[in-house]
A tleap script that builds the chain and sets N, CA, C and O, in Angstrom:
source leaprc.protein.ff14SB
mol = sequence {
  NSER ASN THR SER ASP SER GLN LYS THR SER
  GLU ASN TYR TYR GLY ARG THR LEU PRO GLN
  GLU PRO SER ASN PRO SER ALA SER LEU ALA
  GLY THR ASP SER ASN ASN ASN GLY VAL ARG
  ASP ASP VAL GLU ARG ALA LEU ALA SER THR
  PHE LYS SER ASP ALA ASP PHE THR MET SER
  MET ASN GLY ALA ALA GLU LEU GLN LYS ILE
  LEU THR ASP THR GLY SER SER TYR SER VAL
  VAL GLU ARG LYS PHE THR CYS SER THR VAL
  SER LEU GLY GLU THR ASN GLN GLY LEU ILE
  ARG ASN ILE VAL PHE ASN THR ALA GLU ARG
  GLN SER VAL ILE LYS ASN SER SER GLU SER
  GLN PRO THR SER VAL GLU ILE THR ILE ASP
  SER SER GLY ASN ALA VAL ASN PRO CYS SER
  CASN
}
set mol.1.N position { 77.571 118.069 114.858 }
set mol.1.CA position { 77.699 118.113 113.410 }
set mol.1.C position { 78.591 119.282 113.023 }
set mol.1.O position { 78.685 120.272 113.748 }
set mol.2.N position { 79.236 119.160 111.888 }
set mol.2.CA position { 80.149 120.180 111.388 }
set mol.2.C position { 79.519 121.033 110.285 }
set mol.2.O position { 80.230 121.642 109.486 }
set mol.3.N position { 78.221 121.074 110.245 }
set mol.3.CA position { 77.537 121.827 109.203 }
set mol.3.C position { 77.830 123.316 109.366 }
set mol.3.O position { 77.645 123.876 110.447 }
set mol.4.N position { 78.280 123.942 108.306 }
set mol.4.CA position { 78.556 125.380 108.380 }
set mol.4.C position { 77.232 126.144 108.365 }
set mol.4.O position { 76.198 125.619 107.954 }
set mol.5.N position { 77.289 127.391 108.821 }
set mol.5.CA position { 76.072 128.199 108.848 }
set mol.5.C position { 75.439 128.322 107.470 }
set mol.5.O position { 74.214 128.331 107.352 }
set mol.6.N position { 76.247 128.416 106.439 }
set mol.6.CA position { 75.700 128.590 105.100 }
set mol.6.C position { 74.997 127.329 104.604 }
set mol.6.O position { 74.209 127.392 103.661 }
set mol.7.N position { 75.271 126.196 105.224 }
set mol.7.CA position { 74.636 124.955 104.800 }
set mol.7.C position { 73.373 124.655 105.600 }
set mol.7.O position { 72.544 123.856 105.162 }
set mol.8.N position { 73.212 125.279 106.763 }
set mol.8.CA position { 72.030 125.023 107.579 }
set mol.8.C position { 70.798 125.601 106.889 }
set mol.8.O position { 70.860 126.674 106.290 }
set mol.9.N position { 69.701 124.896 106.976 }
set mol.9.CA position { 68.468 125.415 106.401 }
set mol.9.C position { 67.547 125.974 107.470 }
set mol.9.O position { 66.628 126.731 107.158 }
set mol.10.N position { 67.777 125.615 108.727 }
set mol.10.CA position { 66.954 126.158 109.801 }
set mol.10.C position { 67.758 126.168 111.089 }
set mol.10.O position { 68.832 125.573 111.171 }
set mol.11.N position { 67.232 126.844 112.080 }
set mol.11.CA position { 67.899 126.893 113.370 }
set mol.11.C position { 66.864 127.142 114.447 }
set mol.11.O position { 65.753 127.591 114.166 }
set mol.12.N position { 67.235 126.848 115.675 }
set mol.12.CA position { 66.360 127.127 116.797 }
set mol.12.C position { 66.547 128.595 117.165 }
set mol.12.O position { 67.661 129.032 117.453 }
set mol.13.N position { 65.475 129.336 117.153 }
set mol.13.CA position { 65.523 130.778 117.340 }
set mol.13.C position { 64.360 131.160 118.249 }
set mol.13.O position { 63.203 130.949 117.888 }
set mol.14.N position { 64.641 131.701 119.386 }
set mol.14.CA position { 63.602 132.054 120.346 }
set mol.14.C position { 62.689 130.861 120.629 }
set mol.14.O position { 61.473 131.019 120.739 }
set mol.15.N position { 63.271 129.677 120.746 }
set mol.15.CA position { 62.509 128.485 121.077 }
set mol.15.C position { 61.713 127.898 119.926 }
set mol.15.O position { 60.919 126.979 120.125 }
set mol.16.N position { 61.916 128.419 118.732 }
set mol.16.CA position { 61.196 127.920 117.557 }
set mol.16.C position { 62.205 127.529 116.480 }
set mol.16.O position { 63.273 128.130 116.365 }
set mol.17.N position { 61.853 126.526 115.704 }
set mol.17.CA position { 62.710 126.155 114.585 }
set mol.17.C position { 62.335 127.033 113.404 }
set mol.17.O position { 61.239 126.928 112.853 }
set mol.18.N position { 63.260 127.894 113.029 }
set mol.18.CA position { 63.000 128.874 111.977 }
set mol.18.C position { 64.058 128.777 110.891 }
set mol.18.O position { 65.155 128.268 111.120 }
set mol.19.N position { 63.718 129.271 109.706 }
set mol.19.CA position { 64.712 129.297 108.631 }
set mol.19.C position { 65.864 130.237 108.970 }
set mol.19.O position { 65.716 131.151 109.781 }
set mol.20.N position { 66.997 130.005 108.346 }
set mol.20.CA position { 68.155 130.882 108.510 }
set mol.20.C position { 67.816 132.285 108.017 }
set mol.20.O position { 66.955 132.457 107.154 }
set mol.21.N position { 68.486 133.269 108.559 }
set mol.21.CA position { 68.364 134.643 108.052 }
set mol.21.C position { 68.894 134.640 106.620 }
set mol.21.O position { 70.017 134.194 106.386 }
set mol.22.N position { 68.115 135.126 105.663 }
set mol.22.CA position { 68.610 135.175 104.279 }
set mol.22.C position { 69.823 136.093 104.178 }
set mol.22.O position { 69.904 137.096 104.887 }
set mol.23.N position { 70.756 135.757 103.308 }
set mol.23.CA position { 71.961 136.575 103.170 }
set mol.23.C position { 71.628 137.968 102.649 }
set mol.23.O position { 72.291 138.937 103.020 }
set mol.24.N position { 70.606 138.085 101.792 }
set mol.24.CA position { 70.179 139.391 101.296 }
set mol.24.C position { 68.655 139.413 101.260 }
set mol.24.O position { 68.057 139.161 100.213 }
set mol.25.N position { 68.015 139.714 102.404 }
set mol.25.CA position { 66.560 139.635 102.477 }
set mol.25.C position { 65.816 140.626 101.580 }
set mol.25.O position { 64.615 140.480 101.354 }
set mol.26.N position { 66.523 141.624 101.074 }
set mol.26.CA position { 65.886 142.627 100.218 }
set mol.26.C position { 66.214 142.445 98.747 }
set mol.26.O position { 65.958 143.334 97.935 }
set mol.27.N position { 66.780 141.295 98.400 }
set mol.27.CA position { 67.227 141.070 97.024 }
set mol.27.C position { 66.087 141.098 96.014 }
set mol.27.O position { 66.287 141.482 94.862 }
set mol.28.N position { 64.902 140.698 96.435 }
set mol.28.CA position { 63.768 140.706 95.520 }
set mol.28.C position { 62.526 141.188 96.254 }
set mol.28.O position { 62.488 141.215 97.484 }
set mol.29.N position { 61.535 141.559 95.502 }
set mol.29.CA position { 60.287 142.037 96.084 }
set mol.29.C position { 59.660 140.967 96.970 }
set mol.29.O position { 59.235 141.265 98.087 }
set mol.30.N position { 59.598 139.737 96.494 }
set mol.30.CA position { 58.963 138.646 97.246 }
set mol.30.C position { 59.843 138.135 98.380 }
set mol.30.O position { 59.330 137.591 99.358 }
set mol.31.N position { 61.162 138.300 98.266 }
set mol.31.CA position { 62.070 137.808 99.301 }
set mol.31.C position { 62.200 136.293 99.270 }
set mol.31.O position { 61.729 135.635 98.342 }
set mol.32.N position { 62.850 135.746 100.302 }
set mol.32.CA position { 63.105 134.308 100.392 }
set mol.32.C position { 62.160 133.674 101.398 }
set mol.32.O position { 62.041 134.134 102.534 }
set mol.33.N position { 61.491 132.613 100.970 }
set mol.33.CA position { 60.612 131.832 101.845 }
set mol.33.C position { 61.039 130.372 101.707 }
set mol.33.O position { 60.386 129.588 101.020 }
set mol.34.N position { 62.149 130.015 102.370 }
set mol.34.CA position { 62.751 128.693 102.169 }
set mol.34.C position { 61.892 127.543 102.688 }
set mol.34.O position { 62.034 126.415 102.217 }
set mol.35.N position { 61.002 127.806 103.651 }
set mol.35.CA position { 60.157 126.722 104.151 }
set mol.35.C position { 58.745 126.766 103.561 }
set mol.35.O position { 57.863 126.028 104.001 }
set mol.36.N position { 58.538 127.620 102.579 }
set mol.36.CA position { 57.283 127.692 101.818 }
set mol.36.C position { 56.032 127.795 102.690 }
set mol.36.O position { 55.032 127.125 102.432 }
set mol.37.N position { 56.093 128.637 103.722 }
set mol.37.CA position { 54.928 128.800 104.584 }
set mol.37.C position { 54.174 130.099 104.294 }
set mol.37.O position { 53.256 130.463 105.028 }
set mol.38.N position { 54.561 130.794 103.229 }
set mol.38.CA position { 53.865 132.015 102.842 }
set mol.38.C position { 54.386 133.276 103.493 }
set mol.38.O position { 53.865 134.364 103.249 }
set mol.39.N position { 55.426 133.138 104.334 }
set mol.39.CA position { 56.017 134.291 105.018 }
set mol.39.C position { 57.517 134.301 104.733 }
set mol.39.O position { 58.189 133.278 104.869 }
set mol.40.N position { 58.042 135.473 104.332 }
set mol.40.CA position { 59.476 135.580 104.085 }
set mol.40.C position { 60.256 135.162 105.317 }
set mol.40.O position { 59.801 135.368 106.442 }
set mol.41.N position { 61.421 134.581 105.114 }
set mol.41.CA position { 62.249 134.098 106.221 }
set mol.41.C position { 62.638 135.217 107.181 }
set mol.41.O position { 62.612 135.018 108.396 }
set mol.42.N position { 63.002 136.400 106.655 }
set mol.42.CA position { 63.390 137.505 107.535 }
set mol.42.C position { 62.205 137.992 108.361 }
set mol.42.O position { 62.377 138.388 109.514 }
set mol.43.N position { 61.011 137.967 107.788 }
set mol.43.CA position { 59.807 138.373 108.512 }
set mol.43.C position { 59.488 137.352 109.600 }
set mol.43.O position { 59.172 137.722 110.731 }
set mol.44.N position { 59.570 136.079 109.261 }
set mol.44.CA position { 59.293 135.017 110.236 }
set mol.44.C position { 60.208 135.146 111.452 }
set mol.44.O position { 59.761 135.006 112.591 }
set mol.45.N position { 61.473 135.410 111.208 }
set mol.45.CA position { 62.436 135.553 112.302 }
set mol.45.C position { 62.122 136.795 113.149 }
set mol.45.O position { 62.197 136.747 114.377 }
set mol.46.N position { 61.776 137.891 112.498 }
set mol.46.CA position { 61.444 139.117 113.231 }
set mol.46.C position { 60.188 138.920 114.075 }
set mol.46.O position { 60.119 139.393 115.209 }
set mol.47.N position { 59.205 138.228 113.529 }
set mol.47.CA position { 57.973 137.982 114.279 }
set mol.47.C position { 58.235 137.056 115.463 }
set mol.47.O position { 57.653 137.236 116.532 }
set mol.48.N position { 59.106 136.068 115.278 }
set mol.48.CA position { 59.435 135.135 116.370 }
set mol.48.C position { 60.102 135.879 117.522 }
set mol.48.O position { 59.885 135.538 118.685 }
set mol.49.N position { 60.909 136.887 117.215 }
set mol.49.CA position { 61.582 137.630 118.283 }
set mol.49.C position { 60.656 138.663 118.928 }
set mol.49.O position { 60.907 139.106 120.048 }
set mol.50.N position { 59.593 139.045 118.230 }
set mol.50.CA position { 58.670 140.055 118.732 }
set mol.50.C position { 57.516 139.446 119.528 }
set mol.50.O position { 57.142 139.953 120.586 }
set mol.51.N position { 56.960 138.358 119.009 }
set mol.51.CA position { 55.776 137.753 119.620 }
set mol.51.C position { 56.190 136.463 120.326 }
set mol.51.O position { 56.373 135.423 119.695 }
set mol.52.N position { 56.332 136.554 121.644 }
set mol.52.CA position { 56.859 135.427 122.421 }
set mol.52.C position { 55.850 134.297 122.609 }
set mol.52.O position { 56.227 133.125 122.575 }
set mol.53.N position { 54.581 134.628 122.807 }
set mol.53.CA position { 53.598 133.559 123.025 }
set mol.53.C position { 53.289 132.875 121.696 }
set mol.53.O position { 53.266 133.514 120.644 }
set mol.54.N position { 53.052 131.573 121.762 }
set mol.54.CA position { 52.759 130.818 120.547 }
set mol.54.C position { 51.506 131.339 119.849 }
set mol.54.O position { 51.463 131.410 118.621 }
set mol.55.N position { 50.477 131.707 120.636 }
set mol.55.CA position { 49.227 132.194 120.044 }
set mol.55.C position { 49.467 133.500 119.274 }
set mol.55.O position { 48.997 133.656 118.147 }
set mol.56.N position { 50.203 134.438 119.891 }
set mol.56.CA position { 50.477 135.716 119.224 }
set mol.56.C position { 51.387 135.517 118.014 }
set mol.56.O position { 51.195 136.155 116.978 }
set mol.57.N position { 52.372 134.636 118.144 }
set mol.57.CA position { 53.262 134.370 117.015 }
set mol.57.C position { 52.475 133.775 115.850 }
set mol.57.O position { 52.651 134.190 114.704 }
set mol.58.N position { 51.617 132.813 116.137 }
set mol.58.CA position { 50.803 132.195 115.078 }
set mol.58.C position { 49.913 133.226 114.407 }
set mol.58.O position { 49.794 133.253 113.182 }
set mol.59.N position { 49.286 134.077 115.219 }
set mol.59.CA position { 48.427 135.120 114.674 }
set mol.59.C position { 49.235 136.087 113.797 }
set mol.59.O position { 48.790 136.467 112.714 }
set mol.60.N position { 50.407 136.475 114.265 }
set mol.60.CA position { 51.232 137.407 113.492 }
set mol.60.C position { 51.690 136.766 112.183 }
set mol.60.O position { 51.762 137.437 111.154 }
set mol.61.N position { 51.998 135.469 112.221 }
set mol.61.CA position { 52.399 134.756 111.001 }
set mol.61.C position { 51.238 134.683 110.008 }
set mol.61.O position { 51.435 134.865 108.807 }
set mol.62.N position { 50.032 134.418 110.507 }
set mol.62.CA position { 48.866 134.379 109.623 }
set mol.62.C position { 48.658 135.733 108.960 }
set mol.62.O position { 48.377 135.815 107.764 }
set mol.63.N position { 48.800 136.788 109.746 }
set mol.63.CA position { 48.647 138.131 109.196 }
set mol.63.C position { 49.726 138.465 108.188 }
set mol.63.O position { 49.443 139.032 107.133 }
set mol.64.N position { 50.968 138.113 108.508 }
set mol.64.CA position { 52.081 138.379 107.586 }
set mol.64.C position { 51.904 137.614 106.278 }
set mol.64.O position { 52.230 138.129 105.208 }
set mol.65.N position { 51.392 136.397 106.359 }
set mol.65.CA position { 51.149 135.608 105.144 }
set mol.65.C position { 50.114 136.294 104.258 }
set mol.65.O position { 50.226 136.277 103.032 }
set mol.66.N position { 49.104 136.898 104.887 }
set mol.66.CA position { 48.111 137.645 104.097 }
set mol.66.C position { 48.773 138.833 103.409 }
set mol.66.O position { 48.576 139.049 102.213 }
set mol.67.N position { 49.560 139.604 104.162 }
set mol.67.CA position { 50.219 140.783 103.581 }
set mol.67.C position { 51.207 140.402 102.488 }
set mol.67.O position { 51.354 141.118 101.497 }
set mol.68.N position { 51.883 139.271 102.672 }
set mol.68.CA position { 52.873 138.824 101.682 }
set mol.68.C position { 52.216 138.605 100.317 }
set mol.68.O position { 52.866 138.736 99.280 }
set mol.69.N position { 50.916 138.269 100.325 }
set mol.69.CA position { 50.196 138.042 99.058 }
set mol.69.C position { 50.202 139.294 98.184 }
set mol.69.O position { 50.179 139.201 96.957 }
set mol.70.N position { 50.232 140.464 98.821 }
set mol.70.CA position { 50.261 141.711 98.055 }
set mol.70.C position { 51.553 141.786 97.237 }
set mol.70.O position { 51.567 142.339 96.137 }
set mol.71.N position { 52.644 141.222 97.785 }
set mol.71.CA position { 53.938 141.266 97.105 }
set mol.71.C position { 54.127 140.117 96.114 }
set mol.71.O position { 54.911 140.235 95.173 }
set mol.72.N position { 53.421 139.019 96.318 }
set mol.72.CA position { 53.682 137.830 95.496 }
set mol.72.C position { 52.568 137.475 94.532 }
set mol.72.O position { 52.812 136.766 93.555 }
set mol.73.N position { 51.362 137.941 94.772 }
set mol.73.CA position { 50.221 137.579 93.932 }
set mol.73.C position { 49.668 138.843 93.296 }
set mol.73.O position { 48.939 139.602 93.936 }
set mol.74.N position { 50.013 139.065 92.047 }
set mol.74.CA position { 49.613 140.303 91.381 }
set mol.74.C position { 48.103 140.402 91.219 }
set mol.74.O position { 47.578 141.491 90.989 }
set mol.75.N position { 47.402 139.290 91.336 }
set mol.75.CA position { 45.948 139.324 91.209 }
set mol.75.C position { 45.230 139.573 92.522 }
set mol.75.O position { 44.001 139.630 92.557 }
set mol.76.N position { 45.984 139.721 93.600 }
set mol.76.CA position { 45.329 139.893 94.896 }
set mol.76.C position { 44.823 141.329 95.049 }
set mol.76.O position { 45.481 142.285 94.639 }
set mol.77.N position { 43.655 141.450 95.641 }
set mol.77.CA position { 43.053 142.752 95.892 }
set mol.77.C position { 43.565 143.268 97.225 }
set mol.77.O position { 43.491 142.566 98.234 }
set mol.78.N position { 44.086 144.493 97.239 }
set mol.78.CA position { 44.617 145.053 98.483 }
set mol.78.C position { 43.543 145.074 99.563 }
set mol.78.O position { 43.812 144.701 100.705 }
set mol.79.N position { 42.339 145.501 99.221 }
set mol.79.CA position { 41.304 145.627 100.251 }
set mol.79.C position { 40.900 144.268 100.812 }
set mol.79.O position { 40.620 144.156 102.005 }
set mol.80.N position { 40.865 143.233 99.972 }
set mol.80.CA position { 40.540 141.883 100.456 }
set mol.80.C position { 41.660 141.375 101.362 }
set mol.80.O position { 41.397 140.833 102.436 }
set mol.81.N position { 42.913 141.551 100.927 }
set mol.81.CA position { 44.059 141.112 101.731 }
set mol.81.C position { 44.094 141.865 103.048 }
set mol.81.O position { 44.310 141.261 104.099 }
set mol.82.N position { 43.888 143.164 103.008 }
set mol.82.CA position { 43.936 143.986 104.222 }
set mol.82.C position { 42.842 143.568 105.206 }
set mol.82.O position { 43.073 143.533 106.414 }
set mol.83.N position { 41.673 143.256 104.697 }
set mol.83.CA position { 40.581 142.801 105.579 }
set mol.83.C position { 40.957 141.469 106.229 }
set mol.83.O position { 40.773 141.292 107.433 }
set mol.84.N position { 41.483 140.534 105.437 }
set mol.84.CA position { 41.895 139.239 105.988 }
set mol.84.C position { 43.012 139.429 107.012 }
set mol.84.O position { 43.023 138.771 108.052 }
set mol.85.N position { 43.948 140.326 106.716 }
set mol.85.CA position { 45.034 140.617 107.651 }
set mol.85.C position { 44.469 141.148 108.968 }
set mol.85.O position { 44.804 140.649 110.042 }
set mol.86.N position { 43.611 142.163 108.873 }
set mol.86.CA position { 43.050 142.780 110.071 }
set mol.86.C position { 42.263 141.757 110.890 }
set mol.86.O position { 42.377 141.716 112.115 }
set mol.87.N position { 41.468 140.936 110.214 }
set mol.87.CA position { 40.683 139.930 110.930 }
set mol.87.C position { 41.578 138.868 111.570 }
set mol.87.O position { 41.286 138.393 112.667 }
set mol.88.N position { 42.652 138.499 110.901 }
set mol.88.CA position { 43.511 137.437 111.448 }
set mol.88.C position { 44.394 137.932 112.589 }
set mol.88.O position { 44.929 137.127 113.351 }
set mol.89.N position { 44.549 139.243 112.711 }
set mol.89.CA position { 45.425 139.794 113.757 }
set mol.89.C position { 44.684 140.720 114.712 }
set mol.89.O position { 45.311 141.442 115.488 }
set mol.90.N position { 43.357 140.707 114.662 }
set mol.90.CA position { 42.567 141.703 115.408 }
set mol.90.C position { 42.893 141.723 116.902 }
set mol.90.O position { 42.906 142.797 117.504 }
set mol.91.N position { 43.153 140.582 117.509 }
set mol.91.CA position { 43.408 140.593 118.949 }
set mol.91.C position { 44.827 141.065 119.290 }
set mol.91.O position { 45.141 141.261 120.464 }
set mol.92.N position { 45.677 141.246 118.293 }
set mol.92.CA position { 47.015 141.782 118.550 }
set mol.92.C position { 46.990 143.301 118.705 }
set mol.92.O position { 47.925 143.878 119.259 }
set mol.93.N position { 45.934 143.953 118.224 }
set mol.93.CA position { 45.791 145.398 118.358 }
set mol.93.C position { 46.469 146.173 117.246 }
set mol.93.O position { 47.305 145.643 116.515 }
set mol.94.N position { 46.096 147.431 117.132 }
set mol.94.CA position { 46.578 148.277 116.030 }
set mol.94.C position { 48.080 148.503 116.052 }
set mol.94.O position { 48.710 148.534 114.995 }
set mol.95.N position { 48.672 148.662 117.238 }
set mol.95.CA position { 50.115 148.904 117.317 }
set mol.95.C position { 50.883 147.721 116.735 }
set mol.95.O position { 51.802 147.907 115.938 }
set mol.96.N position { 50.509 146.517 117.130 }
set mol.96.CA position { 51.188 145.331 116.609 }
set mol.96.C position { 50.862 145.082 115.141 }
set mol.96.O position { 51.705 144.578 114.398 }
set mol.97.N position { 49.649 145.429 114.713 }
set mol.97.CA position { 49.324 145.309 113.296 }
set mol.97.C position { 50.224 146.231 112.475 }
set mol.97.O position { 50.719 145.844 111.417 }
set mol.98.N position { 50.431 147.445 112.966 }
set mol.98.CA position { 51.324 148.384 112.293 }
set mol.98.C position { 52.745 147.857 112.245 }
set mol.98.O position { 53.434 147.997 111.234 }
set mol.99.N position { 53.183 147.249 113.340 }
set mol.99.CA position { 54.521 146.663 113.394 }
set mol.99.C position { 54.671 145.555 112.351 }
set mol.99.O position { 55.683 145.491 111.653 }
set mol.100.N position { 53.678 144.694 112.246 }
set mol.100.CA position { 53.732 143.602 111.251 }
set mol.100.C position { 53.793 144.184 109.840 }
set mol.100.O position { 54.568 143.719 109.005 }
set mol.101.N position { 52.973 145.203 109.579 }
set mol.101.CA position { 53.015 145.858 108.253 }
set mol.101.C position { 54.417 146.404 107.969 }
set mol.101.O position { 54.941 146.239 106.867 }
set mol.102.N position { 55.022 147.057 108.972 }
set mol.102.CA position { 56.361 147.630 108.787 }
set mol.102.C position { 57.412 146.551 108.520 }
set mol.102.O position { 58.339 146.763 107.739 }
set mol.103.N position { 57.265 145.399 109.169 }
set mol.103.CA position { 58.216 144.302 108.962 }
set mol.103.C position { 58.062 143.722 107.555 }
set mol.103.O position { 59.058 143.436 106.890 }
set mol.104.N position { 56.827 143.549 107.103 }
set mol.104.CA position { 56.585 142.967 105.774 }
set mol.104.C position { 56.980 143.949 104.673 }
set mol.104.O position { 57.629 143.565 103.700 }
set mol.105.N position { 56.592 145.211 104.826 }
set mol.105.CA position { 56.868 146.223 103.799 }
set mol.105.C position { 58.060 147.059 104.242 }
set mol.105.O position { 57.928 148.260 104.481 }
set mol.106.N position { 59.235 146.417 104.352 }
set mol.106.CA position { 60.405 147.022 104.973 }
set mol.106.C position { 61.392 147.664 104.003 }
set mol.106.O position { 62.469 148.091 104.420 }
set mol.107.N position { 61.054 147.740 102.745 }
set mol.107.CA position { 61.934 148.427 101.793 }
set mol.107.C position { 61.094 149.411 100.980 }
set mol.107.O position { 59.869 149.300 100.923 }
set mol.108.N position { 61.763 150.362 100.360 }
set mol.108.CA position { 61.055 151.334 99.524 }
set mol.108.C position { 60.311 150.631 98.392 }
set mol.108.O position { 59.194 151.014 98.041 }
set mol.109.N position { 60.934 149.606 97.826 }
set mol.109.CA position { 60.293 148.874 96.729 }
set mol.109.C position { 59.012 148.190 97.208 }
set mol.109.O position { 57.992 148.222 96.521 }
set mol.110.N position { 59.070 147.578 98.381 }
set mol.110.CA position { 57.889 146.888 98.917 }
set mol.110.C position { 56.810 147.897 99.307 }
set mol.110.O position { 55.623 147.638 99.110 }
set mol.111.N position { 57.206 149.037 99.856 }
set mol.111.CA position { 56.237 150.074 100.220 }
set mol.111.C position { 55.577 150.663 98.976 }
set mol.111.O position { 54.406 151.041 99.010 }
set mol.112.N position { 56.331 150.739 97.879 }
set mol.112.CA position { 55.782 151.320 96.656 }
set mol.112.C position { 54.646 150.471 96.091 }
set mol.112.O position { 53.761 150.996 95.416 }
set mol.113.N position { 54.661 149.177 96.357 }
set mol.113.CA position { 53.576 148.307 95.898 }
set mol.113.C position { 52.261 148.768 96.517 }
set mol.113.O position { 51.224 148.781 95.854 }
set mol.114.N position { 52.310 149.147 97.789 }
set mol.114.CA position { 51.100 149.616 98.473 }
set mol.114.C position { 50.745 151.017 98.008 }
set mol.114.O position { 49.587 151.297 97.698 }
set mol.115.N position { 51.732 151.897 97.957 }
set mol.115.CA position { 51.470 153.290 97.572 }
set mol.115.C position { 50.908 153.372 96.162 }
set mol.115.O position { 50.123 154.271 95.861 }
set mol.116.N position { 51.301 152.440 95.291 }
set mol.116.CA position { 50.826 152.456 93.916 }
set mol.116.C position { 49.472 151.771 93.742 }
set mol.116.O position { 48.897 151.776 92.654 }
set mol.117.N position { 48.977 151.188 94.817 }
set mol.117.CA position { 47.659 150.559 94.761 }
set mol.117.C position { 46.602 151.646 94.880 }
set mol.117.O position { 46.698 152.522 95.739 }
set mol.118.N position { 45.605 151.588 94.023 }
set mol.118.CA position { 44.556 152.612 94.055 }
set mol.118.C position { 43.641 152.444 95.263 }
set mol.118.O position { 42.846 153.333 95.567 }
set mol.119.N position { 43.750 151.322 95.945 }
set mol.119.CA position { 42.854 151.045 97.077 }
set mol.119.C position { 43.654 150.806 98.355 }
set mol.119.O position { 43.292 149.958 99.171 }
set mol.120.N position { 44.738 151.554 98.523 }
set mol.120.CA position { 45.689 151.204 99.571 }
set mol.120.C position { 45.440 151.849 100.936 }
set mol.120.O position { 46.360 151.928 101.750 }
set mol.121.N position { 44.257 152.296 101.191 }
set mol.121.CA position { 43.996 152.844 102.526 }
set mol.121.C position { 43.719 151.700 103.500 }
set mol.121.O position { 42.956 150.790 103.176 }
set mol.122.N position { 44.328 151.732 104.688 }
set mol.122.CA position { 44.074 150.662 105.658 }
set mol.122.C position { 42.580 150.512 105.939 }
set mol.122.O position { 41.840 151.493 106.011 }
set mol.123.N position { 42.171 149.290 106.090 }
set mol.123.CA position { 40.776 148.971 106.325 }
set mol.123.C position { 40.543 148.804 107.813 }
set mol.123.O position { 41.268 148.067 108.481 }
set mol.124.N position { 39.544 149.478 108.328 }
set mol.124.CA position { 39.224 149.248 109.734 }
set mol.124.C position { 38.129 148.185 109.789 }
set mol.124.O position { 37.278 148.100 108.904 }
set mol.125.N position { 38.171 147.400 110.823 }
set mol.125.CA position { 37.161 146.368 111.004 }
set mol.125.C position { 36.276 146.828 112.145 }
set mol.125.O position { 36.707 146.902 113.296 }
set mol.126.N position { 35.036 147.135 111.812 }
set mol.126.CA position { 34.112 147.635 112.817 }
set mol.126.C position { 33.014 146.613 113.051 }
set mol.126.O position { 32.563 145.934 112.129 }
set mol.127.N position { 32.601 146.521 114.287 }
set mol.127.CA position { 31.497 145.621 114.633 }
set mol.127.C position { 30.213 146.413 114.445 }
set mol.127.O position { 30.064 147.510 114.982 }
set mol.128.N position { 29.299 145.856 113.689 }
set mol.128.CA position { 28.020 146.510 113.472 }
set mol.128.C position { 26.950 145.788 114.284 }
set mol.128.O position { 27.157 144.669 114.752 }
set mol.129.N position { 25.824 146.434 114.439 }
set mol.129.CA position { 24.704 145.875 115.192 }
set mol.129.C position { 23.591 145.546 114.200 }
set mol.129.O position { 23.203 146.381 113.382 }
set mol.130.N position { 23.085 144.317 114.285 }
set mol.130.CA position { 22.002 143.939 113.368 }
set mol.130.C position { 20.657 144.443 113.896 }
set mol.130.O position { 20.598 145.067 114.956 }
set mol.131.N position { 19.580 144.173 113.158 }
set mol.131.CA position { 18.250 144.697 113.508 }
set mol.131.C position { 17.743 144.165 114.851 }
set mol.131.O position { 16.855 144.767 115.454 }
set mol.132.N position { 18.293 143.050 115.323 }
set mol.132.CA position { 17.886 142.496 116.617 }
set mol.132.C position { 18.741 143.031 117.761 }
set mol.132.O position { 18.540 142.648 118.914 }
set mol.133.N position { 19.688 143.908 117.455 }
set mol.133.CA position { 20.551 144.469 118.480 }
set mol.133.C position { 21.745 143.615 118.819 }
set mol.133.O position { 22.399 143.844 119.836 }
set mol.134.N position { 22.047 142.622 117.980 }
set mol.134.CA position { 23.190 141.754 118.213 }
set mol.134.C position { 24.414 142.234 117.431 }
set mol.134.O position { 24.303 142.711 116.302 }
set mol.135.N position { 25.559 142.097 118.048 }
set mol.135.CA position { 26.804 142.482 117.368 }
set mol.135.C position { 27.067 141.511 116.222 }
set mol.135.O position { 26.886 140.301 116.362 }
set mol.136.N position { 27.499 142.060 115.087 }
set mol.136.CA position { 27.814 141.249 113.919 }
set mol.136.C position { 29.324 141.327 113.723 }
set mol.136.O position { 29.879 142.410 113.539 }
set mol.137.N position { 29.974 140.186 113.764 }
set mol.137.CA position { 31.427 140.148 113.572 }
set mol.137.C position { 31.725 140.253 112.084 }
set mol.137.O position { 31.359 139.358 111.322 }
set mol.138.N position { 32.386 141.333 111.650 }
set mol.138.CA position { 32.660 141.502 110.217 }
set mol.138.C position { 33.656 140.481 109.684 }
set mol.138.O position { 33.793 140.322 108.471 }
set mol.139.N position { 34.342 139.797 110.570 }
set mol.139.CA position { 35.354 138.821 110.148 }
set mol.139.C position { 34.763 137.429 109.964 }
set mol.139.O position { 35.462 136.521 109.515 }
set mol.140.N position { 33.511 137.250 110.298 }
set mol.140.CA position { 32.919 135.915 110.194 }
set mol.140.C position { 32.468 135.584 108.785 }
set mol.140.O position { 32.145 134.433 108.492 }
set mol.141.N position { 32.441 136.580 107.906 }
set mol.141.CA position { 32.007 136.339 106.518 }
set mol.141.C position { 33.133 135.825 105.673 }
set mol.141.O position { 32.945 135.569 104.483 }
savepdb mol mol.pdb
quit
């Protein structure tokens, strides 16, 4: 096919069909999500190049979609979103969670959304023990 790059809507990238890199990924706070999956196109591409296994990529995408809500849904609670993010990416570990946060909040404008939130401290997910001595998964609620 003779389709120019500017006309393509997706491409095979790291073995996955992903949206094209946006021409200006920082043009707006919400960014471009051409395939409407809840994750900006530039973030999706960065996650695809970072997380090679399908399971890790899926987990990172789920987490990024949660974080994206902070930028796109003014009614979203930072602490609720952060808890969902942490629970959806818990097996990726703190280093990768930090990396995903950095990819999603990659401009001063996007970072300011978090800094201006009165509840913007990262949430840790701790396993508690119930009265019977059994571990309680905080993400199961």
